[in-house]
C-alpha positions as CSV (number, residue, x, y, z in Angstrom):
1,M,0.0,0.0,0.0
2,R,1.3,3.5,-1.0
3,P,2.0,5.4,2.4
4,A,-0.7,8.6,2.6
5,P,1.0,11.6,1.6
6,L,0.5,13.8,4.5
7,S,0.9,16.5,2.6
8,L,-1.4,18.5,4.3
9,V,-1.6,18.4,8.4
10,T,-3.2,20.5,10.8
11,I,-2.5,20.3,14.6
12,C,-4.6,22.0,16.8
13,G,-6.7,22.6,20.3
14,L,-10.4,22.4,21.0
15,E,-10.4,25.9,21.0
16,E,-9.0,26.5,17.3
17,L,-11.5,23.5,16.0
18,A,-14.0,26.4,14.5
19,D,-10.7,28.1,12.9
20,H,-10.6,25.1,10.6
21,S,-14.0,23.8,9.4
22,A,-14.0,26.0,6.3
23,R,-10.5,24.2,5.2
24,G,-11.5,21.1,3.5
25,V,-10.6,18.8,6.0
26,T,-10.7,15.1,5.0
27,H,-9.5,13.2,8.3
28,V,-9.5,14.0,11.7
29,L,-8.1,12.1,15.0
30,S,-8.9,13.4,17.7
31,I,-7.6,13.0,21.4
32,L,-9.6,13.5,24.2
33,D,-9.4,13.2,27.9
34,P,-11.7,10.5,29.2
35,D,-15.3,11.1,29.6
36,W,-15.0,14.3,27.0
37,P,-17.9,14.8,24.8
38,E,-16.8,15.0,20.9
39,P,-16.8,18.7,20.4
40,E,-19.9,20.3,18.6
41,D,-17.3,22.1,16.1
42,F,-17.0,19.3,13.5
43,W,-21.1,19.8,13.1
44,S,-20.1,22.9,11.0
45,Y,-17.1,20.8,9.3
46,D,-17.4,18.8,5.6
47,P,-18.5,15.1,5.6
48,H,-15.1,13.9,7.0
49,H,-13.9,10.5,8.3
50,R,-12.7,10.9,12.2
51,T,-11.2,8.6,14.8
52,T,-11.6,10.1,18.4
53,L,-9.3,8.4,21.3
54,H,-9.5,9.0,25.1
55,F,-6.9,8.8,27.4
56,H,-4.7,11.8,29.4
57,D,-2.2,14.1,28.4
58,V,0.4,11.9,31.3
59,I,3.3,10.2,31.1
60,G,3.4,8.4,34.5
61,P,0.5,6.9,36.7
62,G,-1.6,9.0,38.8
63,P,-5.4,9.1,40.9
64,S,-8.3,8.7,38.2
65,L,-5.2,8.9,35.4
66,V,-6.0,6.5,32.1
67,L,-2.3,6.6,30.4
68,P,-1.5,6.2,27.0
69,R,-0.9,2.6,26.5
70,R,0.8,0.7,23.5
71,E,-3.0,-0.1,22.4
72,H,-3.8,3.6,21.7
73,V,-0.6,4.6,19.9
74,A,-1.2,0.7,17.5
75,A,-4.8,2.3,16.9
76,I,-3.4,5.7,15.9
77,L,-0.9,3.5,13.6
78,D,-4.5,1.9,12.3
79,F,-6.3,5.0,11.7
80,G,-2.8,6.1,9.4
81,R,-2.8,2.6,7.5
82,A,-6.3,3.4,6.7
83,L,-6.0,6.7,6.0
84,A,-3.6,5.7,3.6
85,A,-6.3,3.3,1.9
86,D,-8.7,6.5,1.8
87,T,-6.2,8.8,0.0
88,S,-4.1,6.8,-2.3
89,A,-6.3,7.9,-5.0
90,Q,-6.8,11.7,-3.6
91,D,-4.6,14.6,-3.8
92,D,-6.6,17.2,-1.6
93,A,-6.3,14.7,1.5
94,H,-6.2,17.2,4.5
95,L,-5.4,15.6,7.6
96,L,-6.7,17.4,11.0
97,V,-5.2,16.1,14.5
98,H,-6.5,17.6,17.7
99,C,-6.0,17.2,21.5
100,H,-6.8,19.6,24.0
101,M,-4.1,22.5,23.6
102,G,-2.5,20.7,19.9
103,V,0.8,20.6,21.7
104,S,1.6,17.3,23.3
105,R,-1.2,14.2,22.3
106,S,-1.7,15.5,19.1
107,S,2.1,16.2,18.1
108,A,2.9,12.8,19.2
109,A,0.3,11.5,16.6
110,V,1.4,13.5,13.8
111,A,4.7,12.4,14.4
112,M,4.0,8.8,14.4
113,L,1.9,8.9,11.2
114,L,4.7,11.1,9.5
115,A,7.0,8.4,10.9
116,Q,5.1,5.0,9.7
117,A,3.9,7.2,6.1
118,H,7.9,8.1,5.2
119,A,9.9,4.9,6.7
120,D,12.8,6.3,4.9
121,E,12.9,9.3,6.5
122,D,15.3,10.1,9.4
123,E,13.7,10.8,12.8
124,D,15.0,14.4,13.0
125,G,13.4,15.2,10.0
126,I,9.6,13.5,11.0
127,F,10.1,16.3,14.1
128,A,11.2,19.0,12.0
129,R,8.2,18.3,9.9
130,V,6.2,18.3,13.2
131,L,7.9,21.6,14.1
132,E,7.0,23.1,11.0
133,V,3.4,22.3,11.5
134,R,2.8,23.2,15.1
135,A,6.0,25.6,16.5
136,Q,4.7,24.5,19.9
137,A,4.7,21.1,20.0
138,W,5.9,19.0,22.6
139,P,5.4,15.5,21.4
140,N,4.1,13.4,25.0
141,S,7.3,11.1,25.5
142,L,5.2,8.2,26.5
143,M,2.8,8.1,23.1
144,I,6.6,8.5,21.2
145,A,8.2,5.0,23.2
146,F,5.1,2.8,22.2
147,A,5.8,3.8,18.6
148,D,9.8,3.3,18.8
149,E,9.2,-0.1,19.4
150,L,5.7,-0.6,17.3
151,L,7.1,0.9,14.3
152,G,10.5,-0.8,14.9
153,R,12.7,2.7,14.6
154,D,15.1,1.2,17.3
155,G,14.6,4.2,20.4
156,R,15.9,6.4,17.2
157,L,12.5,8.1,17.7
158,T,12.9,9.0,21.7
159,A,16.2,9.8,21.2
160,A,15.5,12.5,18.4
161,L,12.8,13.4,20.8
162,A,15.2,14.5,23.2
163,R,16.9,16.8,20.6
164,L,13.7,18.3,20.1
165,Y,13.0,18.6,23.4
166,A,16.3,20.6,23.9
167,V,15.3,23.2,21.0
168,Q,12.0,23.7,22.6
169,L,13.7,24.7,25.9
170,G,16.2,26.6,24.0
171,K,13.2,28.3,22.2
172,R,10.9,28.5,25.4
173,P,12.8,28.1,28.9
174,A,9.3,28.8,30.5
175,I,8.3,25.3,29.1
176,E,10.6,24.1,32.0
177,R,8.7,24.8,34.9
178,F,5.4,23.6,33.5
179,M,6.5,20.1,33.1
180,H,7.9,19.9,36.8
181,Q,4.5,21.2,38.1
182,H,2.8,18.8,35.4
183,D,5.2,15.3,36.7
184,R,6.5,15.4,33.1
185,S,10.2,16.3,34.7
186,R,11.4,13.3,33.1
187,E,11.2,14.9,29.6
188,I,13.0,18.1,31.2
189,D,15.6,15.2,31.8
190,M,15.8,14.4,28.1
191,A,16.3,17.7,26.9
192,R,19.4,18.3,29.2
193,A,20.8,14.7,28.2
194,A,20.4,16.0,25.0
195,E,22.0,18.6,25.1
196,Q,25.2,17.0,26.5
197,G,25.4,14.4,24.4
């Protein structure tokens, strides 16, 4: 099967969904917190294919938290394969991937979809493409670790993610405090290790 070209990709948060209703979106991957309802903004979209997954944007366990699991990442990759089948004869496909803020879960999903669709592209190139789509991207490291395994990237996606974190910390130092406050210090540690290595 020919990989989906993923030439037109949008990453956004919930508050931005209405801004994309007239942009010819053909496929949507929604990643929402558990028990969050389907966004009403999609009623104003043209007919499109949509898949919704529910889990929190976390990387470690906690009370009442639904961690991203291997099965969630497998479902995202299944979505990518279905997208490839749908768009093999379609030049105007437009993929929109969103989560609550359009920063972590959605950017991780786009990274793994790009890695799947462009198996020969190196991992730093994949994350560079993610940053072109969403400058504030900070992909969820747990999701990327599962994708690394499922796609047979042998740790290269995770290593490239650490380098992306280092770049993002250089541009936006305030991210460090936010990540520490939200139990994602491990991702800051990844960035620091990448800076030194």
